[in-house]
DRENPA-3360 file (N, C-alpha, C; in nm, 2 decimals, always signed):
BEGIN
1 = XXXXXXXX = +13.87/-27.66/-5.37/+13.79/-27.53/-5.45/+13.77/-27.59/-5.60 ~ +13.63/-27.57/-5.65/+13.61/-27.61/-5.81/+13.66/-27.49/-5.86 ~ +13.66/-27.51/-6.02/+13.66/-27.38/-6.09/+13.56/-27.30/-6.11 ~ +13.41/-27.37/-6.09/+13.32/-27.29/-6.11/+13.22/-27.26/-5.96 ~ +13.31/-27.28/-5.84/+13.24/-27.18/-5.71/+13.27/-27.04/-5.72 ~ +13.13/-27.00/-5.69/+13.12/-26.83/-5.66/+13.12/-26.84/-5.47 ~ +13.20/-26.69/-5.46/+13.21/-26.68/-5.31/+13.09/-26.57/-5.32 ~ +13.05/-26.59/-5.16/+12.97/-26.44/-5.12/+13.04/-26.35/-5.11;
9 = XXXXXXXX = +12.97/-26.19/-5.14/+13.05/-26.12/-5.15/+13.11/-26.09/-4.99 ~ +13.22/-26.00/-4.99/+13.22/-25.99/-4.85/+13.12/-25.86/-4.73 ~ +13.12/-25.95/-4.64/+13.00/-25.88/-4.57/+13.07/-25.81/-4.45 ~ +13.17/-25.80/-4.41/+13.23/-25.72/-4.38/+13.20/-25.59/-4.31 ~ +13.17/-25.52/-4.43/+13.09/-25.37/-4.45/+13.00/-25.38/-4.36 ~ +12.87/-25.47/-4.37/+12.76/-25.44/-4.33/+12.76/-25.44/-4.17 ~ +12.86/-25.55/-4.15/+12.87/-25.61/-4.05/+12.94/-25.45/-3.92 ~ +13.04/-25.44/-4.00/+13.08/-25.30/-3.88/+12.95/-25.20/-3.88;
17 = XXXXXXXX = +12.91/-25.18/-4.01/+12.81/-25.02/-3.97/+12.71/-25.10/-3.89 ~ +12.65/-25.22/-3.89/+12.57/-25.26/-3.79/+12.59/-25.24/-3.65 ~ +12.76/-25.26/-3.64/+12.77/-25.26/-3.50/+12.81/-25.11/-3.44 ~ +12.84/-25.02/-3.56/+12.82/-24.89/-3.54/+12.72/-24.82/-3.50 ~ +12.64/-24.88/-3.58/+12.48/-24.81/-3.50/+12.43/-24.85/-3.41 ~ +12.43/-24.98/-3.37/+12.40/-25.05/-3.22/+12.46/-24.98/-3.10 ~ +12.60/-24.93/-3.15/+12.70/-24.91/-3.02/+12.63/-24.72/-3.03 ~ +12.63/-24.68/-3.11/+12.57/-24.55/-3.09/+12.44/-24.54/-3.04;
25 = XXXXXXXX = +12.34/-24.61/-3.06/+12.20/-24.60/-3.01/+12.23/-24.63/-2.84 ~ +12.32/-24.74/-2.81/+12.31/-24.75/-2.67/+12.40/-24.64/-2.60 ~ +12.51/-24.57/-2.65/+12.52/-24.46/-2.62/+12.44/-24.33/-2.59 ~ +12.35/-24.34/-2.67/+12.27/-24.20/-2.71/+12.19/-24.25/-2.59 ~ +12.14/-24.39/-2.54/+12.02/-24.41/-2.50/+12.11/-24.37/-2.33 ~ +12.24/-24.39/-2.31/+12.26/-24.37/-2.18/+12.31/-24.24/-2.13 ~ +12.32/-24.15/-2.25/+12.33/-23.98/-2.26/+12.20/-23.92/-2.21 ~ +12.07/-24.00/-2.29/+11.96/-23.94/-2.25/+11.92/-23.94/-2.09;
33 = XXXXXXXX = +11.93/-24.07/-2.04/+11.94/-24.14/-1.91/+12.01/-24.08/-1.81 ~ +12.13/-24.02/-1.86/+12.22/-23.95/-1.76/+12.18/-23.78/-1.80 ~ +12.13/-23.74/-1.86/+12.09/-23.58/-1.87/+11.99/-23.57/-1.79 ~ +11.91/-23.66/-1.79/+11.79/-23.65/-1.66/+11.85/-23.70/-1.50 ~ +11.90/-23.76/-1.52/+11.96/-23.83/-1.38/+12.02/-23.67/-1.33 ~ +12.13/-23.61/-1.38/+12.20/-23.52/-1.37/+12.09/-23.38/-1.34 ~ +11.99/-23.33/-1.40/+11.91/-23.25/-1.39/+11.86/-23.29/-1.23 ~ +11.80/-23.40/-1.19/+11.76/-23.45/-1.08/+11.83/-23.41/-0.95;
41 = XXXXXXXX = +11.94/-23.49/-1.00/+12.02/-23.49/-0.87/+12.10/-23.39/-0.83 ~ +12.18/-23.34/-0.93/+12.28/-23.20/-0.92/+12.18/-23.08/-0.91 ~ +12.08/-23.04/-0.96/+12.02/-22.92/-0.99/+11.91/-22.91/-0.92 ~ +11.79/-23.02/-0.93/+11.70/-23.00/-0.86/+11.70/-23.01/-0.70 ~ +11.74/-23.11/-0.66/+11.77/-23.14/-0.52/+11.84/-23.02/-0.46 ~ +11.98/-22.97/-0.48/+12.04/-22.88/-0.43/+11.94/-22.74/-0.41 ~ +11.85/-22.73/-0.51/+11.78/-22.62/-0.49/+11.66/-22.60/-0.42 ~ +11.59/-22.74/-0.41/+11.50/-22.75/-0.30/+11.56/-22.73/-0.19;
49 = XXXXXXXX = +11.66/-22.80/-0.15/+11.74/-22.76/-0.03/+11.76/-22.61/+0.01 ~ +11.82/-22.55/-0.06/+11.83/-22.39/-0.04/+11.71/-22.36/-0.07 ~ +11.64/-22.40/-0.14/+11.47/-22.30/-0.10/+11.41/-22.35/+0.08 ~ +11.42/-22.47/+0.09/+11.35/-22.50/+0.24/+11.42/-22.44/+0.34 ~ +11.57/-22.39/+0.36/+11.65/-22.30/+0.43/+11.61/-22.20/+0.44 ~ +11.60/-22.10/+0.30/+11.56/-21.98/+0.30/+11.40/-21.99/+0.32 ~ +11.32/-22.08/+0.36/+11.16/-22.05/+0.35/+11.17/-22.10/+0.51 ~ +11.25/-22.11/+0.58/+11.28/-22.15/+0.71/+11.33/-22.00/+0.78;
57 = XXXXXXXX = +11.42/-21.97/+0.68/+11.45/-21.81/+0.75/+11.36/-21.72/+0.76 ~ +11.27/-21.71/+0.63/+11.18/-21.60/+0.61/+11.06/-21.62/+0.70 ~ +11.00/-21.76/+0.73/+10.91/-21.77/+0.84/+10.93/-21.75/+0.96 ~ +11.08/-21.77/+1.01/+11.14/-21.70/+1.14/+11.13/-21.60/+1.16 ~ +11.19/-21.51/+1.05/+11.19/-21.35/+1.04/+11.02/-21.32/+1.05 ~ +10.94/-21.37/+1.02/+10.77/-21.31/+1.01/+10.72/-21.34/+1.13 ~ +10.76/-21.46/+1.19/+10.72/-21.49/+1.32/+10.78/-21.40/+1.44 ~ +10.88/-21.36/+1.43/+10.95/-21.29/+1.54/+10.89/-21.17/+1.49;
65 = XXXXXXXX = +10.85/-21.08/+1.42/+10.80/-20.98/+1.39/+10.63/-20.96/+1.43 ~ +10.57/-21.08/+1.46/+10.44/-21.07/+1.49/+10.46/-21.09/+1.65 ~ +10.56/-21.18/+1.66/+10.58/-21.15/+1.83/+10.59/-21.05/+1.89 ~ +10.70/-20.97/+1.83/+10.73/-20.85/+1.89/+10.65/-20.74/+1.85 ~ +10.54/-20.73/+1.77/+10.41/-20.67/+1.79/+10.33/-20.71/+1.88 ~ +10.34/-20.83/+1.92/+10.20/-20.86/+2.07/+10.27/-20.80/+2.17 ~ +10.43/-20.80/+2.21/+10.48/-20.76/+2.34/+10.47/-20.64/+2.32 ~ +10.44/-20.52/+2.22/+10.45/-20.40/+2.24/+10.33/-20.38/+2.18;
73 = XXXXXXXX = +10.22/-20.43/+2.20/+10.07/-20.41/+2.16/+10.01/-20.31/+2.27 ~ +9.94/-20.20/+2.23/+9.88/-20.12/+2.30/+9.74/-20.17/+2.33 ~ +9.68/-20.16/+2.45/+9.53/-20.16/+2.48/+9.43/-20.08/+2.44 ~ +9.48/-19.96/+2.36/+9.41/-19.88/+2.26/+9.49/-19.82/+2.17 ~ +9.49/-19.87/+2.06/+9.57/-19.83/+1.92/+9.61/-19.93/+1.83 ~ +9.69/-19.89/+1.73/+9.75/-19.92/+1.63/+9.86/-19.93/+1.59 ~ +9.91/-20.07/+1.56/+10.05/-20.04/+1.53/+10.10/-20.10/+1.38 ~ +10.14/-20.08/+1.32/+10.18/-20.06/+1.17/+10.30/-20.10/+1.16;
81 = XXXXXXXX = +10.34/-20.23/+1.11/+10.52/-20.27/+1.08/+10.57/-20.28/+0.93 ~ +10.61/-20.23/+0.86/+10.64/-20.24/+0.72/+10.76/-20.31/+0.74 ~ +10.80/-20.39/+0.65/+10.90/-20.51/+0.63/+10.91/-20.54/+0.51 ~ +11.04/-20.58/+0.45/+11.06/-20.63/+0.31/+11.13/-20.80/+0.34 ~ +11.06/-20.87/+0.26/+11.13/-21.01/+0.26/+11.19/-21.02/+0.12 ~ +11.26/-21.14/+0.07/+11.30/-21.15/-0.05/+11.19/-21.18/-0.15 ~ +11.23/-21.11/-0.28/+11.12/-21.14/-0.44/+11.10/-21.26/-0.43 ~ +11.23/-21.32/-0.43/+11.21/-21.48/-0.47/+11.35/-21.58/-0.42;
89 = XXXXXXXX = +11.32/-21.66/-0.41/+11.42/-21.79/-0.38/+11.45/-21.85/-0.50 ~ +11.59/-21.86/-0.53/+11.65/-21.91/-0.62/+11.56/-21.93/-0.76 ~ +11.52/-21.81/-0.78/+11.41/-21.75/-0.91/+11.28/-21.83/-0.90 ~ +11.24/-21.84/-0.76/+11.13/-21.88/-0.76/+11.03/-21.82/-0.68 ~ +10.91/-21.76/-0.70/+10.80/-21.71/-0.64/+10.76/-21.81/-0.52 ~ +10.74/-21.74/-0.40/+10.66/-21.79/-0.30/+10.56/-21.74/-0.23 ~ +10.48/-21.81/-0.16/+10.33/-21.77/-0.10/+10.37/-21.76/+0.07 ~ +10.35/-21.65/+0.14/+10.39/-21.69/+0.27/+10.23/-21.67/+0.36;
97 = XXXXXXXX = +10.15/-21.78/+0.43/+10.04/-21.77/+0.50/+10.02/-21.81/+0.64 ~ +9.93/-21.74/+0.66/+9.93/-21.74/+0.84/+9.81/-21.85/+0.85 ~ +9.86/-21.95/+0.89/+9.75/-22.07/+0.90/+9.71/-22.09/+1.06 ~ +9.62/-22.10/+1.11/+9.53/-22.12/+1.23/+9.45/-22.20/+1.24 ~ +9.48/-22.37/+1.14/+9.35/-22.45/+1.17/+9.43/-22.55/+1.22 ~ +9.56/-22.52/+1.25/+9.67/-22.64/+1.33/+9.57/-22.63/+1.51 ~ +9.49/-22.57/+1.54/+9.43/-22.61/+1.67/+9.52/-22.48/+1.79 ~ +9.56/-22.51/+1.89/+9.63/-22.40/+1.97/+9.74/-22.35/+1.89;
105 = XXXXXXXX = +9.83/-22.42/+1.81/+9.93/-22.34/+1.74/+9.87/-22.28/+1.66 ~ +9.95/-22.14/+1.62/+9.95/-22.06/+1.50/+10.05/-22.09/+1.38 ~ +10.05/-22.11/+1.31/+10.16/-22.12/+1.20/+10.17/-22.05/+1.09 ~ +10.34/-22.00/+1.07/+10.35/-21.91/+0.92/+10.37/-22.04/+0.85 ~ +10.34/-22.05/+0.77/+10.35/-22.14/+0.60/+10.42/-22.06/+0.49 ~ +10.53/-22.08/+0.45/+10.61/-22.04/+0.34/+10.64/-22.17/+0.22 ~ +10.56/-22.16/+0.15/+10.59/-22.24/+0.02/+10.60/-22.16/-0.09 ~ +10.68/-22.27/-0.18/+10.67/-22.24/-0.31/+10.72/-22.38/-0.42;
113 = XXXXXXXX = +10.68/-22.40/-0.51/+10.69/-22.51/-0.61/+10.67/-22.61/-0.50 ~ +10.73/-22.71/-0.49/+10.72/-22.84/-0.41/+10.78/-22.81/-0.25 ~ +10.81/-22.71/-0.27/+10.90/-22.71/-0.10/+10.78/-22.62/-0.05 ~ +10.76/-22.68/+0.11/+10.64/-22.60/+0.23/+10.74/-22.60/+0.31 ~ +10.72/-22.49/+0.41/+10.79/-22.52/+0.55/+10.67/-22.48/+0.61 ~ +10.68/-22.50/+0.75/+10.58/-22.45/+0.86/+10.62/-22.41/+0.99 ~ +10.64/-22.28/+1.00/+10.67/-22.24/+1.15/+10.61/-22.19/+1.25 ~ +10.61/-22.26/+1.39/+10.53/-22.21/+1.46/+10.55/-22.09/+1.54;
121 = XXXXXXXX = +10.45/-21.99/+1.55/+10.43/-21.89/+1.62/+10.50/-21.86/+1.76 ~ +10.56/-21.87/+1.82/+10.60/-21.92/+1.97/+10.57/-21.80/+2.03 ~ +10.47/-21.83/+2.16/+10.45/-21.77/+2.26/+10.34/-21.71/+2.28 ~ +10.26/-21.67/+2.16/+10.12/-21.64/+2.19/+10.02/-21.70/+2.16 ~ +10.05/-21.79/+2.12/+9.90/-21.91/+2.12/+9.82/-21.88/+2.07 ~ +9.68/-21.90/+2.15/+9.54/-21.83/+2.14/+9.51/-21.70/+2.16 ~ +9.62/-21.64/+2.22/+9.59/-21.51/+2.29/+9.53/-21.40/+2.20 ~ +9.59/-21.36/+2.07/+9.62/-21.31/+1.96/+9.57/-21.39/+1.82;
129 = XXXXXXXX = +9.49/-21.36/+1.74/+9.47/-21.45/+1.63/+9.55/-21.38/+1.50 ~ +9.61/-21.46/+1.44/+9.67/-21.39/+1.33/+9.61/-21.43/+1.19 ~ +9.60/-21.38/+1.09/+9.53/-21.39/+0.98/+9.61/-21.33/+0.84 ~ +9.64/-21.42/+0.73/+9.68/-21.29/+0.61/+9.77/-21.42/+0.55 ~ +9.77/-21.33/+0.41/+9.85/-21.43/+0.34/+9.97/-21.31/+0.26 ~ +10.10/-21.31/+0.20/+10.15/-21.22/+0.13/+10.25/-21.31/+0.05 ~ +10.31/-21.22/-0.07/+10.44/-21.27/-0.15/+10.53/-21.21/-0.10 ~ +10.64/-21.23/-0.17/+10.82/-21.20/-0.15/+10.79/-21.05/-0.20;
137 = XXXXXXXX = +10.70/-21.03/-0.33/+10.72/-20.90/-0.40/+10.67/-20.80/-0.28 ~ +10.73/-20.67/-0.33/+10.71/-20.54/-0.32/+10.70/-20.55/-0.11 ~ +10.66/-20.44/-0.06/+10.67/-20.41/+0.07/+10.54/-20.50/+0.16 ~ +10.59/-20.58/+0.28/+10.47/-20.65/+0.33/+10.43/-20.56/+0.46 ~ +10.34/-20.55/+0.51/+10.30/-20.48/+0.62/+10.23/-20.59/+0.71 ~ +10.25/-20.58/+0.87/+10.19/-20.61/+0.94/+10.11/-20.55/+1.04 ~ +10.00/-20.52/+1.03/+9.93/-20.45/+1.12/+9.85/-20.48/+1.25 ~ +9.85/-20.43/+1.35/+9.78/-20.50/+1.49/+9.71/-20.39/+1.55;
145 = XXXXX = +9.55/-20.40/+1.53/+9.44/-20.31/+1.57/+9.38/-20.33/+1.73 ~ +9.38/-20.25/+1.83/+9.33/-20.31/+1.93/+9.19/-20.34/+1.95 ~ +9.12/-20.26/+1.80/+8.94/-20.30/+1.84/+8.94/-20.44/+1.75 ~ +9.05/-20.47/+1.71/+9.03/-20.61/+1.61/+8.95/-20.57/+1.47 ~ +8.98/-20.48/+1.43/+8.93/-20.46/+1.29/+9.02/-20.49/+1.20;
% end
């Protein structure tokens, strides 16, 4: 060592700060990715599964009511059946539609958001045409009129 040598100031403080900032940035990035993954896997997936099964139950109930009305339908007269279905499923509104576009089979479609189910109306095929749509809110009505009005 010479008498006149000058040493560079310590860079340990800057190195520790940069290490801390890089480490914190990587951890924040992992946290953001984890938040999006947790929402999709642990919240949306089970909610969609629950909606699907609830929609199948609702479609089966409506299909059963339609077939029941078909069984007791009079040659002359009208039957009105009032019923209630859940207002929402997992906090989501939904739509019930009777679809006859699939040829011989008539279908009760229940849909809400990205979840959609189709329940076939068993037993009546094309003997009686069914049409209409409704939502879960309020009281729902199925009407049969022998004159077809």
